C-alpha positions, 0 to 999 in steps of 0.5 A: 823735823819739827811742826809743820812742813814749810813748802814755798811756792815756785809759779810765774801763774799767780792763778797756779800760786794761789790753787797750789796755797789752798791745795796744801793749805788743807792739810794741817801740817803743811804749810804754805810759807812764801810765794814767788813769780819766778827764780829770783825772788825764789832765791831771795826768799829762800834765804829769808824764809830757809823751806822745808820744800821747793815746788818748782815750775818748769816753765818761767821768764828770765832763768827756766826752772831746770837753769833754775835747779841745777844752781840750786842742788849745786849750791843750797841742795834741797827738797824740789818738786817740780810741777810739770805740764802733760806733754811730750815737752814737760816729759822731756824737762820732768825727767832731765829735772829728776836726773838733776836732783829734783825729789819727784814732780806733781802735774800741773793743776788743772783751774775749775777741778773744785771735784777732784779737789781732795784726790788732787790735796792729798797725790801733792801733799803725800809727795811733799811729805815725802820730799821733807823726809827725803836724802837730797846730796848735792847734785853737779852738772847733771849724767856724763859719761865719765859718771854713768855705770857701764854694763857688768861683763863677765858671766855668762847667761846659759838660759831664756827662762829667768826674768828679772822683775822691778820696781820703783816710785819716788828717786826710782827714775835715777836709781833704775838708769843706775841699774839698767846702765850696769846690765849686758845687751845680753842680760835676760828680759826685765820688767818694770814697773814706775809708777808714773804718769802714762804721758812720761813712760815713753819719756822715761822708757826712751831715756834709757834705751840712749843710755843703756846695752840693753833695748827699753822699750813702753811694753805693749799687749801680749808682746813675748819677753826677748832677752837682751829687753826691759819692759817699762809699764805704761803710765795709764795700764798693770802690767802682768807677765804670763806664760803661753807654751815656752815663752812668756810674755806680756800683758796689760790692763787698765784694771783698778789701782791697787795700792792706789796706783795703775800701774801697780808693783804689787799687781806684777810682783804676783802675776811673777810669782804666779806665772814665774815661780824660781824662774824670776828675780824680784827688785825692790827700789824707792819708792813712798808707801807700800805698794811691791811689799806684798808681792814682792813677798809672794814671789819668794814664796813661790821661790824666787830670789828677791833685794830691796834697796837699802834705806841709805841709797833709798831717796824713800825708804817706804816701798823697801822698808815695807817689804823689809819689815814683812821678811819679802828682801831675801837681800838688802842692797846699797844701789850700786851693787843691785844689779851686779848681785843679780847677775850673779844669780842670772849667770849660770856661773851664778850660786845654787839657792 
């Protein structure tokens, strides 16, 4: 991409359109080339302006954001960042948008928060930059039972001591779905940190629970990690694993953000290195930035087996790239191969290190 990133803002609120233009216009490498109050106007502006990225409000008149996104990703795939409200309904719709091909989402900026302007501008701009570099794939009508990954059979797990720790960010909701849906119901316990606001993580866990053979839930504090269960870090807290007697337990904390994130993948991975050692497997999936890279290296150095998603299958290659560059990943794999290799390492029939 040459020059500045050209953005089209689509939102039915004139105030939000103006605020988005001000926020993005404060960045030297981003230019708002157009604004549209609804998808019908947006469709014409896309033809005229050929923007690099679109920000799209979920709820709009004449045609809602999901319907427009579905048509756009089928007919003219391009980077889309959804603008979502911090509500249960907003989270459900946003997760559906990510399934349909949106790169990421931002929570709708609130008016009259001038003191938060610099941080808000940085967060939104970072997501626009990541979207401009993201790999966009043509989507059909979304996931269906026929194209959903199925649990991989044929593995026997002889111990409850092994745990799998996974970290992800941009593009991670769909990548995690691919991995989770490939796991059998009796797979070893799993701990997941996905960068996501607190109003979204419960809905995300419930969505995965409905698709996966494993039981998936938002993690609570101090609960025993069970086989066949996956625990998603809540958006308000870091998730750690700790050992108590013969069992492993979750630990939540609201310590300061790490790498600008809470929950942070590094926090989970460092705790796994300390508490689990060689009984852990670590997987770092798609995402911008470097969160999780140092933690994955700590896991490897503590005896864990580690994986990173490869560039070709990532939406954004930032986090896996950082881990690979520092030698943290023992295997670099396409997304569709990760669950199979993880299960081979976890099974009693898998090869020894």
